[in-house]
N, C-alpha and C positions, 0 to 999 in steps of 0.2 A: 505494500498498500504508497504509494505516496503523499505523505501527513499534510506538505504545503498545499497538494492541489486540493486535500480536502476540507480545511482550513478556506482555503479561496471559496470554497462553494458554500460555507457555511457563513461566511463574511459576506460574499453577494445575494446571500437570504436577507442575514441583517439589515444590510442596504436597503434590501428590497419594502422590506417591513418600515424602514422610517419614511422611505417615499409613500406608500400603501398612508400609513398614519396619518403624518405630516402635509401631503402632497396631495390626497387620493388617486396617487399612479399604478393604474393596475399591477395587483403583485405575482398575475400572471406570469407575464413574459420573466424575470429576472428571478422569480421562485423556480423557475423551468430552469432557467439559463447555471442558477446556484445549484439544482439538482445533479445537470449534467457534469458541474464538476466536479461532484461529490462522487457521483460515478466513477468519471475518468479516474478519479484518484483514490478507489478502493481497486480498483485493476490496473494501476499501469503499477507494477515493480519498483523500488526503491533501486537508484543507478548503482551500480556494483563499489564506484569508488578506484579505490588503490587494490591490484592483486597482483601480490611479487612468489614468482615462481609456483604459477600454475598448475604443473605438473611437474615433479623432482625433475625427471630427465628427458624433459619437452622440450623445444627449442625457444619456447616463451620463458619469459622474466619478468617484465612488469607488465601490464597494463591500465593503465590512467584513463579511468571512464568520470567524466568527459574534458574534452577540452577543446575547447570554439576558435576557428579563423573569420576571418572575410569571408570563406567560402562557405560556410558550414559547423555543422557540430560532428564529434571525431573520437573514435576509440582509439588512445594510441599505445600500441602492441610493440613494446623493447624486444628485440632476440639478440641472441649473441654476436651478431652482424650487422642490425638494420632496425632501421624503424619502419614500421608500418603504419598509415592511419587509414582508417577504416573508418569512412562517413556511413556517422548515424542521419545527418538532416540536413538538406542545402539550405542554408539563410535567405534562398530566394524565397523559398516554397512553406517555410516557418511566414516569415512574413507576410506574404498573400496568404494565409490561413489564418493569422493574427487579423488582419484587412480585413476579412471578409466577415470573420465575428465583428469588428470593431464597427463595421456599417451599420448591419443589425444591433448590435446591443451595446453599440457605446464603448464605453471603459469596460464595461461587465464581459461586452462581449470580447474585446483584447485579451483582458484574461484568461479567456476560456480559449482563443487559438492559442495563447500557451500550451495549456493544458494537454490539446488536440496536439501538438506541435512535441511534449514528452512522451504521448501515447505513440506518435510513431518514431520518434528517437529510440522506444523500447522496442518495437514492434520488427525495428533490423537488427536491435541484440539479438531478439531469440531467432532471428532468421542467420546470422552470425554464427551466434552456438549453434543449433541444429544442422546446417552443413558444414559444420567445424572448419571454418576458412580463416581465422583469424590470420591464418600465413601464408594467405594467398589474397591478390591485387585483382577485384573486380574492376567495377564500373565506379567512379566516383572515387574510386581508396584513392591513395601517394604511400609512394615506396622510396625511403629512402637509404640508402649502404651508407655505414658508418664512415667508409672510405671515401666515399663523396663528400662529406661534410667536410668544411673547411674552418667554420668558428662556429662554436656554440656558448649562449650564455643564458643562464636559470637565473631569473630572477624573481621577485616576491609573488608576482603572479605568469607571470610569461615564461615560458622558452624558447629563445631566438635561436634559429637553424641559417647559416648561409653555405650553401651546398652546390654542387652546378648544377642546380636548377633553379639558382636565384635565393636570395632571401627569403626566409618567413618567421612568421611571428603564430605562438594558440598561444590563446589564455586558460591559465584553469583556477582552479578556487585555491585563494591565497592559502590554506593549510596542506596543501600539494608540495611544492616545490620542497621544503625543508621535511621531509619528510621521502623524498624520493631521490633528493642529491648525491647521496653516495651510492648510489644502485645504480644512478646514469654515468656517473663519474669511474665506474666498477668497466660500465659496459663503454661507453666512448672514449676511443684514445684520447688521451691527455690533450696530443698538440691540438684536440680541435678547443680544447679552453682557452689556447694563449691570449682571445681578447676580448672584446665587447664586440656581438654584431651589431652594426649602427645604424643598417633601414633594416625596415619590418616590409612584408607581402602578404 
């Protein structure tokens, strides 16, 4: 269960009650949107967060779920030799869903768009797990071998990478970088950590 989405739904219903009592605004629409959010929160599991060494003898050493960039949200899969970014959702698609719901229901509709986006991301996680494709690059995914990285920088909320594909920045929750710093330095060659990455994409 995704608690924050459930509480969002409850907040929407309470907001609808205030509008109904204070302004006589029909509660049916906002109430239905609130109930939809509660349902989405119940059926959407929590994201796994950080997973260290999922299989003792497997190639995957660290999974970061989730991180975001300008193009969308990803699972970061670190192996002994490369980083694979498994796309969970496209940023453009998430924004489109949020916009549609915002047009229908204003602010509460926009919040519902976020909830739907989280469900879509979870469906993608389920598919990756079902197909056992963490180490497989499929449509929308990115692969960066460590040998192609020229500079790597880990800040409080970002992982910046300069490689043969150009500079890139991924954002993650503030609590993640201190927890993964040691592991990343074990996996990514030391010469890659020589200095800051000055540009991002």
